[in-house]
N, C-alpha and C positions, 0 to 999 in steps of 0.2 A: 298272322303272326306279328306283323309290324304294329297292328292295333293293340295287341296284348302287351307288347313291349312298351308302347306309349302309355298304356293304362298303369303299368307298374312304375313307370317313371313319375307319373303324377302322384301316385300313392307315396312314393319315397320323398318327394318334395314336401308333401303335406306333413308327413311324420317329422321331417327335419325342422320344418317351421314350427311345429307344435313343441318340439324339444327346446328350441331356441326361446320361444315365449315363456315356457315353464321355467327355464333357467333364469330369465330376467326377473320374473315375478318372485322366484325363490330368493334371489340375491337382494332384491329391494326389501323383502320382509325379514329375512333372517339376519342380514349383516348388522343392522342397528342393534338387534337384541344381543348378538354375540359381542359387539363392541361394548354395550352397557354391562354385560356380564364380566367382560375383561376388566373394565374400569372398576366395577364393584370388587372383583377379586384383588386388584392392585391396592385398593384402599382398605382392605381387611374388613374387620367387624363393623366399622363405622358406616358402611354402605352409603358413602357420600357421593352424590351424583352431580350436584351443582354447588350451591353456596354452602360452605361448611357451617356457617352460623345458623342456617336454616335447620340443620340437623340438631343443633343444640336446643333450638326453640321447640322442636317436636318432642323432646323428652317428656314423658308423662309426669304430671305434677305429683301424682300419688306415689311415685317410686321413692324408696328410701334414699337419703342423702348419700350413703356409701355407694349405692348403685349408680347414682348420678355422677359422682366423682370418678368412679371407675370408667364409666362410659366416656366422660369428658377427657380423662387422661388418655384413653385409647384413641379417641378422636384426634387429640393434639399430636400424639406420636405419629399417627397416620399422615396428618397434614405435614408435619415437619419432615418425615422420612420420604414421603412420596410426592410432596408438593413441588411447585416450580422452584428449581434451584436458584433462579435469578432473584426471587423474593427473599429479602433479608428478614426471615422469621426468627424470632427469639422464643424458644419453647417456654422459658420461665415467664416472660411477659404475657404470652398467650394464655397460659394456665391461670395467671392471676386475673386476667380480664374475664375469662369465661367462667371460672369457678368461684371467684371471690367478689364479683361485682354483679349482683343479681338485679340491679335497678334498671332493667331494660324492658321496653315495650316496643316490639317491632323495630323500627329504625330510630326510636327516641330513647335516649339514655340520660341518667342523672347520677351525680356522684357528690358526696359531701366530704368535707375535710378542710385542711388549711390550704392557703393559696398555692404554696409550693407543690404540694402533692397533686392538686388539681391540674396545675400547669404541666407537671410531668406526665400525668395520664393523657392530657390533651395532645402533647407532643408524640407520645407513644401511639395513640390512635391514628394520628396522621401518618405515622411511619408504617404500622402493620395493617391498617384498615384497608388500603387499596388491594392488598392480596386477597381479600374476601369480597371485593366489590363494594366496600363501605368507604365512602369519601366524606370526611368531616366538612361541614359547611359553616365556617366561622361566623359569617354575618347572622346566622340564625341561632347561634349559641348565646345563652344568657348567663351572666355571672351575678348571683344573688348573694349578698353579704348581710351583715348584721343590720339591725334597725337603724342605727345612727348613720349608716352609709346609703340606705336604700330609700327611694321615693315610691316607686311602683314597678311591678313586673307581672307578666302573665306566664304561668307554667301549666301546660296541658289544658288550656282553656279556662283557667281559674286565676283569680287575682292574688298577688302577694304584695303586701305593703302595709302602711300605717292606716289608722282609722279614717283619716281625711281622704286619702286616695281610694280607700275601699268604698267610702260613701259615693265618691264620684263614679266608681266602676258600677255600683248598684244602680245609680241614676241612669247611667248610659245603657245598662241592660234593660231597664224598664222602658226606656224610649225605643230601643231596638225591638223588643218583643211586642210592644204596643203597636208599632208600625207593621210588624209581621202579622199580628192578629187582625188588624184592620184590613190588610190586603187579603188575608184568608177569608174574612167576612164578605168582601166583595166577590170573591171567587165562589163562595158558598151559595150565593143567590141563584146561580145557574147549575152548580154541581155540588149539592150538599153532602152527598156520600163521600166524594173525594176529599172535600174540605174536612169532614169529620175524621177520616182516616189520617190526614196530614196532622190534625190537631192531636189526636190520641196516640199516634205512633211516632210522631216526629217532634213537634214543637214542645209538647209536655215533657218528653224525655230530656230535652235540652234544659228545660227549666228545672227539672228534678236534679240534674247534674249540678247546676248552679246553686240550688238550695242546699245541696250536700257539701259543697266545697267552699262556699262563701258565707260568712256569718251574716245573720239578720236579713238574708235574702228573701225568706218567706214573708217577712213584714213588708219588704219593698214590693213584692208581687201583689199586695193589696191594691196598689194603684192601677193594676191591669184588670182587676175583676169587673169593673164597670164596662170595659170594652168587651170582655168575654160574655157577660150577661145580656147587655143591651144590643150589641152588634152581632157577635158571633153566633150565640145560641139562637137568636132570632133568625139569622140567615140560614142556619142549618135546619131548625125544626119548623120555622114558620110562625112561632109565637114566642113572646117574652115570658119566661117562667116566673111564677110567684115565688116568694121566699122559701116556702116549704118544698116546692118543686125543685128549686136550685139545689137544695140539700140532697134531694133524691137523685138528681142528675150527677152529683159528685160521687155516688156510690159505685162500686165495680159492677160490671155487666152481670156477673153471677148473682148479684143481690138486687137486681132490678133497676140499676142506675144506668148512666151513660158514660161513666168514667171520665167526666169533665171535672178535673180536680179543683177544689177550692184552695185558696192560699193558706187557710188554717190547717189544711191537711199536710202541709210541708213544715210545720213548726218544729218538729223534732228531727228533721233530716240532718242538720249540721251536727247536732250533739251525737246522734247515732253514728254518723260517719267518723267522728272523732273517737268514739268508743271502739269501733272496729279497727281503726288505724293505730291506736296507741300500742297494742301488743307487738307491733312490728319493730319497736325499739329493741326488743330482745328476740331475735329470729329463732333461737333454739326452742323457745316455748310459745311462740306466736300462734302456731296452728291450733293447738288445744285451747288456748285462751280465746281465740277468735271464734271457735265453734261455740263455746259457752256464751260469749257475748251476742253472737248472731241469734242463738236460740232464745236468749232473754229478750232481744229486740223484737223478734217475731212474735213472742208471747205478748209483749206490750202492745204491738201493733194490732194484734187480734182483739185484745181487750178494748182498745180505742175504737176499732171499727165496729165491734158489736154494740158499744155504747152509742156510737153515732147512728147506726142503723135503727136502734130502738128509739132514739130521739126523733129521727126523721119519720118513722112509722107512726109515732104518737101524734104527729102534727098533720097527718093525712086524713082525708075523709074516708069513709068505708069503701066507696067505689074505687078510689085510687089505691087504697091499701090492698084491695083484692087484686087489682090489676098488677100491682108490684109483686104480689105473691106468685101470680102466674108467670110473670117475667123472670122470676127467680128459679123457676123449674129448670131442670137439667136440659141443656141444649136449646132452650127456648130463645136465647139471645145470640145464638151462633151467627145469625145473619148480619149482626152488627160488627163482628170481630174481624172478618177477613179483609184483605186488601182488595178493592173492587177491580179485579182484572177481567177484562171483557172476554178474553179467550176461554175463561172458565165459567162464563155466564154469571159472574158475581157482581156485575155492575147493575145498579138500579137507576131508573129515571128519577128526576127531581120529584115528581108526584109520588112514585112508588116509595121512595125513601121517607118522605115526610109523612105520608099516610101510614107507613109502618110504625113510625114513632108515635103518631097520634093514637093508633089502635092499641099500641103497647101501653099507653098511659090513660086509656079509657077516655080519650078526647073525641069530640064530634069532628068529623072530617069537614074540612073547608075547601072551597073552590071545586066542589064536585060538579061533574058535567050534568047538564039538564037532561040529556038522553044517554042511555047506556047502550 
């Protein structure tokens, strides 16, 4: 009888311990959700969980302006009504900043106007910004005024100033990117695939940005072409391309090239960028006009690319022309496009990568082993 009582006592202890563990697990899982639900309920339709400005950024760009204004007004009311009472928030100031000043990209903003209005906006941002976790950094702010008062400045990575300072900026960019390409060439001697990915997915994108935002940048990049052709392409492929092959390498992968852009391919970038940006002067009609401009630019680019491809093809011999045709087949160049990540087995050895390019261009393989 005592043994049976002892057995029941053990069973009871086990059940009690199980209930205690279950309660602890349930509390750790359910409580944060209930707190989040309570916070969401308190803030109403805005569903604001952290930074209120992040909710504004997440508004879909294709929504109508009326819907955006209604959502912003609702958000502002929720912030003012349910926010921290210690924060001196002004509803009218907040609405003006969120609804009427769209020139914001993440934590970078810009505003135009007379000096007094800009000074007022700056003071207001310093006043209401900390309530949203936004702290103005005066040393990083730039004041850009009319030509007679300005020498040079940089805005979002591009130059603003007169022609003399713009020339200095272009020369500095040429020196910077020449040094980068030379360093990349040295790296390509041992890891050509990685260097190729850095060139096509990194360095060239930065150069494209500069050619779109800085006048006459495409012409300045002519000084870099010798480094690209003699040093970089040689280090990546193992050979110096002939003139017609250099044109072939500048074509996109889908057309049998290597997407190593020529300076002449950037000649229209600045003018096209201006054409797309000009409609923003009238925001109410900008979207429709921009769509038409972009369609026109894409059509012009296609015509230029088709003409360039035909010119390159006419300069090739029959064997290389046939090889280019095969390389233009669907998915035949996919092995050149991905980032060479080892965990997905996308990385190639130095010999594998160079042999792949040589076979793609109908070249005789070099440095082959005497025994297989």
